N, C-alpha and C positions, 0 to 999 in steps of 0.2 A: 438842609438837604430835602430834596423833593421826595414826597411819599409816593410809593408805587400804588397805582389805582387797582382796585379789586373788582373783577367782573365775575358774575356767576352766570353760567350758561345752563339753564334748566331745560332739559329735553330727554326723552326716552331714546332718541335716535343718536346712537354713538357716532355714526358716520357724519351727521350734521355737526356734532361737536368737533370732530377731527378736522372737518373742512373749515369751520369758523376759527378754531384754535390756530390752524396753520396760517390763516390770513391775518389774524390779530397778533400772532406770536412775535412778529417783527417789532412791534411796539413794546414798551416796558409795562405790560399789564400782568397782574397776578390773576390767572384764569382758573376758575373751579368748575368742574363738571358735576352736576347733580341731576339724578334721574327721578327722584321722588318729590312730590309736592310738599310733604311734611318736612323733608330735609331742607328744602329751599327756605321754608319759614324759619326753621331753626338756624340756618346760616345767616339769615337777615337779622334775627334776634341777637345772635352771638357775635357777629363780626361786622366790621365796617365795609359795607358793600357800596360801590360807586355806581354800578350799572347792573341791571338784571336783563339778560336776554332770555326770554321765556317762550318756550314752545307750548302751545295748547296741549299737546300730547305728552303726558307725564305718566309715570307709574303712580298708582294711588289716586290722589286728588288731581283733577284736571286743572290746567292752567287758568281757565276762566273761573273756576271755583275758588282758587286761592288769591286771585287778583284783589277782591275787596278786603281780604285779610291783610295782604301786603300793604295796601293803601292805608289801612288803620295803623299798621306798625311803622311804616316809613312813607308818609304822605308825599315826600319830595324825591323819592328814589326814581331815577329815570328807568323806564322799562321799554325794551324793544320786544314786541309781541310777534311771534311767528305762528301762522295758522294756515291750514289748507282750506279753511271754511271762509268763503267770500260772502257769506250771509250778511246782509245789512244789519241785522240785529246784533251780531257779534262785533262788527265794526263800530256800531253806535255804543255798545256797552264798553268796549275798549276805550273809546274816546271819552266817555263819561267818567271812566276810572283813571283818566290821566295818563294813558299809554303814550309815550313819547314818539314812538315810531312803530308802524305795522309793516311786517314783511310777510310774503306769501310763499307757500310751498307749491311746487317743489323748489328747493333752493338751487337755482341755476347759478352759474358764475356771475351773471349780472346782478342777481338778487343778493348774493353773498357780498359782492363789492359794495352794494348799496347799504347793507348792514354794517360793513366795516367803516364806510364813510360816515354813517349816522353815529356809530360808536366814537369815532375820532372827534366829531363835532360836539357830541355830548361831553366827552372828557375834557375838551377845551372850553366848554361852556359857551359854545356858539349855537345860534339857531340851526335847526336841522335843515330848514328850507329858507332860502333867501329869495325874495321877489324883487326883480329889477323894477325901478321906478320908470314907468313909461310915460313919456310926454308926447302929447299929440301936436 
């Protein structure tokens, strides 16, 4: 029997959760909504999480503050990071911490579709981006 995949959506923005949950709900995922950074860490420690969709804006600890801790706890956990900060320093830090995919606020329909697509590819263990081999 196939195991249901577990996704944690960590964000302080309930509307973002509702939007992503509605789009991901058609698939057979167990989706948890967590608003506090410490609770996300506890969830990762206590349960089998297959994907973390992490908004930088959380209650308590900020998303970028808990990323290094998450990496120590679960070095191979795929993470989709959502931020409204297009700062090169944030993007570089996220890449260094092994963030699988970065999405940017505001979450438009197109951005939400990209997150859903990235989620599906992660769950199927496929590369997020595929580059076509160009022959001259």
